[in-house]
N, C-alpha and C positions, 0 to 999 in steps of 0.2 A: 145276308138277308134271311129272315126267319121264313119258315114254311108259309105263314100267313101273308108275309110281304110278297113272296113269290106268287101266291094265288091271286092276291089283289092286283099285282102288275099284269098277270096273264088275263084277268077278267077285264081290265082296262083295254087291252089290245083286242080281245075277242069282241067286246061290245063295239069298239071302233070299226072293226071289220064288218059287223052285222048292220050297223047303222049308217056307215059311210061318213061318220063324223070323227075326225082325228082326236086322239087323246093327247095329253101333255107328255113331255119328255119323261121317260123312265129315269133318266140320269138326274133329273131335277127332283122327282118324287123320292128317289132312292139314291142319293149322291154317293153313298159308299158301296154301291153294287159293283161287284167284280165281273170279269168276263165269264167266269164259271157260274155266277149268279144269273147272268144274262141267258146262258144256255139252260139253266134250270127253269127260267121263265118261259123260254121257247118250248121246252118239253111240256110244261103245264099247259101252254096255249094249244099245242098240237093235240094233247090229250082231250081238250075241250072239243076240238074239231072231230076227233075220233068218236067221242060220245054223241056228237050230233049226226053221226052216220058217214062221215068222210073216211077215206082209206088212203094209205100211202102208196104212191106209184114211183117214188124215187127220191133223189136228193139233189140239192144245188150246192155248188161251191162258189163263193163270192170273194171279192177283194183279192183277186189273184194278180192283178197288175201292180207293178211297182208304183205307178202314179197314184192309184187309189189307196194303197197302203200308206204312202207318204202323206196323203191328204188327211187320213184319220190317225196318223201317228202310231201305226202298228206294223208288225213284221210278219204277220201270219194271215192266211185266208180265214174265212168263216164259212159256216154251212147252215143249210135250212132244209126243210122237208117239202117235197112235192106231193100235193094232194090230188085226188082224182078229179076234183072240179076245177083244177088249174090247167087242164090239157086242152089246147086248141090246135087246129090244123091250118096250114098255109092257105091264105085266101079268106079266112074268117073275118067277120066284122064284129067288133066289140061294142056292146050296147053302152050308151052314155053313162048309165048308173052302175056299171060293173066294177069300176075302180075309182079311187079317190084322186090320186095324182100320179097317173101311170107314166113310166119311162121304159125305154127299150134298150136292150143290150144284145149284141150278136155273139153267138157261142157255138161250140161243137158239142153235140149231145152224144153220150155213150149209152148204148142199150146193152145191158148185161145178158150174156148167154148162159152163165152158170153162177152159182153162189160163190162168193169169195169173202172171207172174213179174216180177222187177225192183223197184227201189226207187222211191219218189216217186209212187206211184199215188194217184189222187184217189178220193173217195167214189163218184163216178159210175163209175169204172173197176171198183171192187169190185162195185157193184150190177149192172153189165153182165155180169160173170163169174159171178154167182150164179144157180143154177137155181131154188132155193127155200130157204125158211127153215122151221124147225120147233121146237116145244118140246122140251126135252131135260133130262134129269138127268145129271150127271156123278157117277160113283163114284170117290171118292178113296181111296187106300190108302197106307200108308207101310211100305216095306220097311226103313226106318231107324227106330230108336227115337226116340220124340218128345223124349226127354230122356236125357242121360247118367245112368245110375243112381248113379254115384259122385259126380259133381260137381253134378248137377242142371241142368247146362247144356242149354238147349233147342236144338232144331234151328234152323239159320239158312238163309238163301237158298241157299247153296252145297249144303246137304244136299238141299233140296227140288228144285232144278234137276237135280242129279245123279240123283235118284230119278225121272227122267222127269216132273218137275213134279207128282209125287204122283198121276199119272194111273193109273187102273186099269180104268175101264169107262165106257161111254156107253149111255144108254137113250133111244132116240128115241120121241117122242110119237105120237099117233094122227092128227095132221093135218100137212099141208104147205101152205105159202102162197107165192104170188108175193111178191117183195120189197116191192112197192108196195101190198100189200093192208093193211099195218099200219104205223104209225109205231113202229118198234122201241124207241124211247126210252120209250114208254108201255105196252109189252107187259110184263106182270108176272105173278107167280105167288103163290098162297097154298099154302104147303107144310105139309101135316099129316103127323104121325107117329102111327100107331095112333089116329087120330081127333082128335088135339090139334094145333092150329095152332102150329107151331114158328117159322116164318119167313115173311116177305112181302118182296117187292122189285120194283123196276122195272128195265127194260133200261137206263135212263139211268144206273144205278149202275155200268155198265161203261164207264168212261172217257167218260161223257157220251152215248155212242152206240155200240152194239155194233160198228158198222162201223169205228170207230176202231181197235179191236183187230185187225181183219183187215189194215188198212193197216200197223199196227206189225209184225205177223207177216211180211208181205211184205217190209218193209224189212229185217228180221232175216234171213230166208231168203236174200235177195239177196246178203248178205255171203258166202254159201257157194255161190252159183250155183244156188240152188234156188228153187222157187216152188210154187204150188198147182196141182193137176191136176184136170181135169174128173172129177166123181164123188167127189172127196174131201170128207169131212165136216170142218168146222172148228167147234170149240166156242169161242164168242166171249168167254167169261168169265162167271163167276157174279155174280149180283146179290143173293145171300144169303150169310150166313156158312155155313161147313161144319156140317152137322148129323150127329151121331153116328148110326150105323146098327147097333145091337146085334141079336143074334139074336132073331128073333120080331117084329121091327118091320115095319110096313106103311106105305110112303110113298105119298102122293098129292099131286101137284103140279097145281093147278088154274090154268091160264093163261087162263081165261075163254074168249072166242071164239077164242083162238089155239090152244086144245087142252088136252090133259091127259096126264100121265104117271103111271103107277102102277108100283110096284116093291115086292116083298116079300123079306124075308130069313128063311130057315129058322132 
């Protein structure tokens, strides 16, 4: 894609976010776009948010489960940027017009205690750089239509990555923990929607160990001379499928002794 193409695609997404009206598929408008092109679009989109006064508070890692990778025909996770207006607290209520088609995922959030950058880091390196971990819900949204209304063609990975990895919000839980207080592979959640159990899962569903996703992210960021900074939040990846969040729904994610996250939608 040319620089003009990248800018045009980013503007489509930015306008969709601001107006609440979804745009067409990037993969239809630019069928030859590669995964790296998609990240270029994402970077241009985030730059537009920065220019509007937003700031970065962290990163998200997505497509970490084998099921989601198989569904999109890929073998690698993706990543997006967390912005300051995406942060919510457990118990918050989301206004009706805040998102377009929200969905919810359950995750473990890492809060960095020190800067870490460069490729090839070990699990021990990530643990040493982590201040604490916490239960978390991620709010997904799509500024792109889920499918082309004319052809029925569904979104593909270049659409998702371009759209900031479908990231829209994060909801931190009511507890924080030292990294070694729990085996994160066995940290799980029971997610209910308006009292009905919709999903359950374990941290091991995230690449076998949520720390693996952080290592992957560091390797990716190192390609651009970037890393993770102290105080940043990193969403390590969902261990449940995305759950639709229609108006009036009430989410409760019970992580047992690890904590709890509640979220309501007007």
